[in-house]
N, C-alpha and C positions, 0 to 999 in steps of 0.2 A: 503494500499499500505505499502512496506517496506520502511523504511526511506533512505534517501539520505546518502551515506558514502563518505566522501572526502579522496581520495588515495594521499597522497603527495609523491613525488618522485623527490629528488633532483639529479641532473646529472652533473658531471664533469669529462670530458675526460675519459670516459668509452665506447667508441665506439666499442669495442670487445663484451661488454656484453648488451648494454642497450636495444638494439631491444628484446633480449629474455626475458628480464626482462618487458619491456611494453606488449609484445604479452602475456606473463602469466598472466599479469593484465586484459588485454582485456578479455581474455579467461574465466573470472570468472562466477561461474553459478550464484552468486547473480549479478544481472544485473543493479541495481539503483545506479550508481557510478558516481562520479566527479573525473576523474583523472586529477590531477595537476602535471605537470611536469615542473620542474625549471631549466631551463639550465644556471649553474652559471657560465658563461663566460669560456665556454669549448674552449679549441683551437684545438682541433681535428674535426672528424665529427659527435660528438655527437649529436649536435643540428641539424643537417640535419636530422640524423636519426630519432630522436624525432619528427620532422615536418612530416616525411614520415608516421610514425606510426600514429599520430594525422589524417591522410587524411583516414585511414581505421576505425577510431574510433572516433564518434561525440562527445562522453562524455569525451574525452581527449582533454585538452587545454595545450598549450606549451609557456611559460612565458621564455623569454632570458634577462638576467640581467648581469650586470659586475660581475666579481668574488669577492664573500664576504667570501666565506667558507660555510662548511655543515651547520652551524647553522644558518647564514644569509639565505642560500636558504630554509631552512624549515621553518623559519619565514616568508618569504615571501609567502610561501604556506599557512600556517595558516592564514595570512592577507586576503588572498582572497579566501578561500574557505566557503561554504555554507553548508555542510552536517551536520546533527544531531551529526555524528560521524566523528571522525579523525582517520585515519590508516597511519603509516608511513611505506615506504619500500624503500630499498636501492637500487640504479640502476644497482647493478651488481648481484643482489641475484635474485632469483626465487620464485614463490609461486605455491602451488598445485591448480588445478581448482577449488576446494571449501574452498580455505582458508578464503576469506572473509565472505562467508556465514556460514562458523564453528565458526570463530571469532564474527560475529554477533549473533549466537546462544547463545554465552556466556553471552553476557547482555539481549538478549531477553528473554531468558529462565530462568534468575537468577534475573533479574532487577538489575545488578550490573552496574557500572558506567565505568569499565574498563575491559577488557578482556585481558588475556595473556597466550600464550601457548608457546610450545616449538619449537625449530629449528635443522634442521639437517645441519652440515657444510661439505662442498665438496670443494675439489681443481678444477678437470675439469669435471669428469663425475658426474652427478646427480645419487644419490643412488635410488635404487628401493623401492618403499614404501613399508612399513611391517604393519601387522596389530598392530594398537595402542589402547590404552585405551583413549575414544574421552570424557569421563564423566567430565562434569566441578565441580570445588570445590569452593565454595563462603567462603570469608574470609572478615574480614573488613579490611578497608585501613591501620589501625594500624598494623595488622599481616601481610598483603600484604609487608609494609615496613619492618617487621621484617625478613620476608623470603628473601626479596631483599638484606637486609644487610649481611646475612648468606649464600646468594646464595643458597637457599634451595628451590628449585622448582620454582623460580623466579629470576629475574636479573634487573638492572636498564637500561638495553637497551631499545630504545625507541618504539621498533617493537611490541606496543599494540594497542588495539582498545580503543579509549578513547571517551567519551562523550565531544563533542566540547567545553562546557561550562566551563570545568575544565580549559581549557587554556586561559580562558578569561584574566586573569591578568598574565599571564605566558608567557616566550619566551626563548629559548635556548641562553643562554650566547654565546658569540662570542669567545671561547676557545676551544681547544682540549678536547675531552672526554666531550662534551657537554650534552652528555645523563647523565653520573654521576652527573653533576652539577644541574640538572633540574628534572629529573625523580622522586625523592623522594618528592619534594615540589608539583609536580602537584598531584602524588597518594595521599598525605596527604589529599587533599580536596575531595577525592571519597568518597561516602558512603560505598559501598561494591565492591569488585572486584571478577572476578571470575577467576580461574586458571585450565590450563590443561596442562598435559605433552605430549598430542598430538603436533606431529611436522608436519606441513604442510607448512612450509617456510624453503626454501634451502638456508644456509648462505654460499657465495662463499668467501673461503679463498685465498687472494692474498697476494704475497710478496711485493708489492707496496702499500697496503692499508695502513692506519693510524695504524692498529693493527699490520702489518705484517712488517713495518720498523724497521729498526735497531735503537737504542737509539739516540736522539737528544735532546740538551737541551731544546726546547719547551715542551718535554714531562714531564718536572719538574711541570708543573702546576697542575700536578696529587697530589702531596702534599698538595697545597694550597686546591684544591677541596676536598680532604679527610678531611683536617682540619675543611673546612666550614660546610661539608655535616654532619660529626660526632658531631661537636659542636652543629648544630642546633638540630641533633636526641636525644642528652642528654638532651637539654634545653625542647623539646616537648614531648619527651618521655622517662622521667627519669628512667622506669623500663627497658629501652634498652641500659644502659652504658656498659654492656659488648658485646652487639651486635656491638655499635658503635665502641667500642675499637678494636672489632674484624676486622671490617672494615677498621679502620684506618692503624693498624698494617701490615694487609696482603697487603694494598694498598703500604705502604712505604717499604715493603720488596720486592715487586716487581719491584718497580723504582730501587731500590739497586741493584737487581740482573739484571737488563736491563743495568745499569751502569756498572756491573762489566763485561758483556758480551763483552762489546767493550773498556774495560779498560779506562774509562771516568776519566781524571785526575779533579774532581771537589770537594776540600777537604771540604768545608765549607757545601756543600750538603750533602756529606757522614757524618759528623761529625752529622748534624741534624737529619739524618735518625738513625743512630747508636744510638745517646744520648736518641732520643724519644723510640725507640723500648726497649732499655735497662731500661729505667725509668718505662716503663709500663709493663715490661715482668712479674713480680710477678702476678699481676692480670689477665694478658693476660693467663698465664700457669694455673690458678686456675678456668679459665671461663668454665663451663660446656658445653655452645653453641661453643666453637672453637673446629675445627677438630684436631684430633691427629697430622696429617701431618703439620698443621701451627704451633702448639706447638712446634714440633721438628724444625721447621726452626728458629723459635724465639730463641730457646734453644741454637742452633748452633751458631746465630749471637751474643750470648751473650759469647760464647767461640772465636769467630774469624770470619773475613770476610771469609778466605779459606775455613774454615768448613762450614759456611753456605752456600758458592757457591755452593760447592759440593753436600749437602744436598739438596739443592735446584734443582740441576740439576736431582739427583736421584728420586726425588719425581715428578718432570714434566715426565720424562720417564715412571715412574710407571703408572701416570693418562694416558698418551698416551695409554699404553698397555691396560689399562682398558677399555679406549672408544673403541678401534678396537675389543676388545672381548665381 
């Protein structure tokens, strides 16, 4: 019999989207599921919608709790799941009917502890499926972490299939960008990981999501997370110093760009970012693992904030055009 897979779905004020998400999970071709829905103190009708969906699927259980944030909701689900594997899905996303079956094939066919595949972003209309290479590539956890740090076919997003035992000693920290602050450590305890570029998860882009919101000072925690993760990377994998530096400076540059978007007046933070980037620029610019566009951004910041900002905007526009074509 196929092993039980626990699908953990945190829910908070997504009444417009959550039914579609839950319906897509209920319709999976892989049927031995435990669907754990955690209503994290929603103030809209999300909780009622979840309960209505659960009436149509005996595998689905809905928990209602006081609002504690995304990390707390995911941890609540981890503490109550029973599956051999865990899969996280966000409550505004959608998944193809064979998503879970495909993710499970990544660990079943390769013996890996983690399976990670691609995703397709969308705003309103879900894109039509296109033919994809669905082959799995097996890598060591060390190589997986390197790919995550370089954003080379893998990311630190939590939407992976994990052997549940990997989460035995880990939980998401209660901060924004909890995935950045946790996924590296969890993956480091895996034996091997399976990676595929096939995309069967549809990631909904919303202006009111964490990633879509304009900059606010809570997002500065990214700097501390980047320092913590990259410090751990260089200690645990000394041969990944360049990859860790790339991850740290790219994160610092992204935060500064978001600050400049809204003309945030935070001189101490700005000085921290600029001083850190400029001090590490020579090593960054020499690193062969760093993409040319990222080197250009760092070089531009060494010339001044105005030059940096316009170079960053041009780079973002170019990346957007490439994704659309």
